[in-house]
DRENPA-227370 format. One line per 3 residues: number of its first residue (from 1); their letters; for each residue z, y, x of N, C-alpha, C. Coordinates in steps of 0.2 Angstrom, whole numbers, plus 5000, padded with zeros to 4 digits. Example, Ala and Ser with C-alpha at 12.3 -4.5 7.8 and 13.67 -1.06 7.14 Angstrom:
1> as> 5039:4972:5066:5039:4978:5062:5039:4984:5066 | 5035:4989:5064:5036:4995:5068:5039:5000:5064;
This chain:
1> rse> 5013:4510:4973:5018:4513:4969:5017:4512:4961 | 5023:4511:4958:5022:4511:4951:5025:4516:4948 | 5024:4518:4941:5026:4524:4938:5034:4523:4938;
4> vve> 5036:4517:4937:5044:4515:4936:5048:4517:4942 | 5044:4515:4948:5048:4517:4955:5048:4524:4956 | 5042:4528:4954:5042:4535:4955:5047:4538:4951;
7> til> 5048:4536:4944:5053:4539:4940:5060:4538:4942 | 5062:4532:4945:5068:4531:4948:5070:4535:4954 | 5065:4536:4958:5066:4540:4964:5067:4548:4962;
10> aaf> 5063:4550:4957:5063:4556:4955:5071:4558:4952 | 5073:4553:4948:5080:4553:4945:5086:4554:4950 | 5084:4549:4955:5089:4549:4961:5089:4555:4965;
13> fks> 5084:4558:4966:5083:4564:4970:5086:4570:4966 | 5085:4570:4960:5088:4575:4956:5095:4575:4955 | 5098:4569:4954:5105:4568:4954:5108:4570:4961;
16> svd> 5105:4568:4966:5108:4569:4973:5108:4577:4974 | 5103:4580:4972:5103:4588:4972:5108:4591:4968 | 5109:4588:4962:5114:4592:4958:5122:4590:4961;
19> htk> 5122:4584:4965:5129:4583:4968:5130:4588:4974 | 5124:4589:4977:5125:4594:4983:5127:4601:4980 | 5124:4603:4975:5126:4609:4972:5133:4610:4970;
22> kar> 5135:4604:4967:5143:4604:4965:5147:4605:4971 | 5145:4601:4976:5149:4600:4982:5150:4607:4986 | 5144:4611:4986:5144:4617:4989:5148:4622:4985;
25> eli> 5148:4622:4978:5152:4626:4974:5160:4625:4976 | 5162:4618:4976:5169:4617:4977:5171:4619:4984 | 5166:4618:4990:5168:4621:4996:5169:4629:4996;
28> ikk> 5165:4632:4992:5165:4640:4992:5171:4641:4989 | 5173:4638:4983:5180:4640:4980:5186:4638:4984 | 5186:4633:4988:5191:4632:4993:5192:4637:4998;
31> kkr> 5186:4639:5000:5186:4644:5006:5189:4651:5003 | 5187:4652:4997:5190:4659:4993:5197:4659:4994 | 5200:4653:4992:5207:4652:4992:5210:4653:4999;
């Protein structure tokens, strides 16, 4: 593994986690309505 690959994987994982949090927030808002 190279440092570049690890950096890309870390960035991808971080972005996927952010998307999951946003999706959960949207679902919670829809359920409240």
